[in-house]
C-alpha positions in Angstrom: 25.8 -28.4 -49.4 24.7 -32.3 -48.5 21.3 -32.3 -46.4 21.2 -34.7 -43.4 18.8 -36.0 -41.1 18.6 -38.2 -38.4 16.5 -41.1 -38.3 14.6 -42.6 -35.1 13.7 -46.0 -35.7 11.4 -48.3 -33.5 11.5 -51.9 -34.3 9.7 -54.9 -33.3 11.1 -56.6 -30.2 14.3 -58.2 -30.7 14.8 -56.8 -34.0 16.8 -53.6 -33.7 20.4 -55.0 -34.3 19.3 -56.8 -37.5 17.6 -53.8 -38.5 20.6 -51.7 -37.7 22.9 -54.2 -39.6 20.7 -53.7 -42.5 19.9 -49.6 -42.9 24.3 -49.5 -42.5 24.6 -51.0 -45.8 22.2 -48.4 -47.2 23.8 -45.8 -49.8 23.7 -42.6 -48.4 23.4 -43.6 -44.5 26.8 -42.3 -42.5 25.8 -43.9 -39.3 23.4 -46.6 -37.8 23.5 -47.4 -34.2 21.1 -49.8 -31.7 20.4 -47.0 -28.9 17.8 -47.6 -25.5 14.7 -45.0 -24.9 11.5 -44.7 -26.8 13.8 -45.5 -30.3 15.5 -48.3 -30.9 18.1 -47.4 -33.5 19.0 -44.1 -34.8 20.7 -43.3 -38.2 22.2 -40.5 -39.5 21.5 -40.1 -43.2 22.7 -37.5 -46.0 21.5 -36.5 -49.2 22.6 -34.1 -52.1 19.0 -32.7 -51.8 15.7 -33.2 -49.3 14.4 -34.9 -51.9 16.9 -37.7 -52.4 17.4 -37.7 -48.9 13.4 -38.3 -48.6 13.5 -41.3 -51.1 16.3 -43.0 -48.8 14.3 -42.8 -46.1 11.2 -44.0 -47.8 12.4 -46.0 -50.7 14.5 -48.1 -48.7 15.3 -47.8 -45.1 11.3 -48.2 -44.8 11.1 -51.2 -46.7 13.6 -53.0 -43.7 11.7 -55.8 -42.3 11.1 -55.1 -38.7 10.9 -51.6 -38.6 7.1 -50.5 -36.9 8.2 -46.8 -37.4 10.2 -43.8 -38.4 10.5 -40.4 -37.5 13.1 -38.0 -39.8 14.6 -34.8 -38.0 16.5 -33.0 -41.2 19.4 -31.4 -39.5 19.5 -27.3 -40.1 22.5 -24.9 -39.5 20.7 -21.8 -37.4 
């Protein structure tokens, strides 16, 4: 079973489109969209394990220039 999460991202002013496009190119990212509200970009990511998903978030997503903060919300199946 694949582990999935939504990543809520805040960016520097005027950087949301640039950030969303850069993130969309990362392996394991299934959706990356600009939004309005307290977050600027919402991403859906998936990986084979929670550890692999974490590696994607920490090493790849958070290294994108223009990101100021991320909040990762793992999907649960209740």
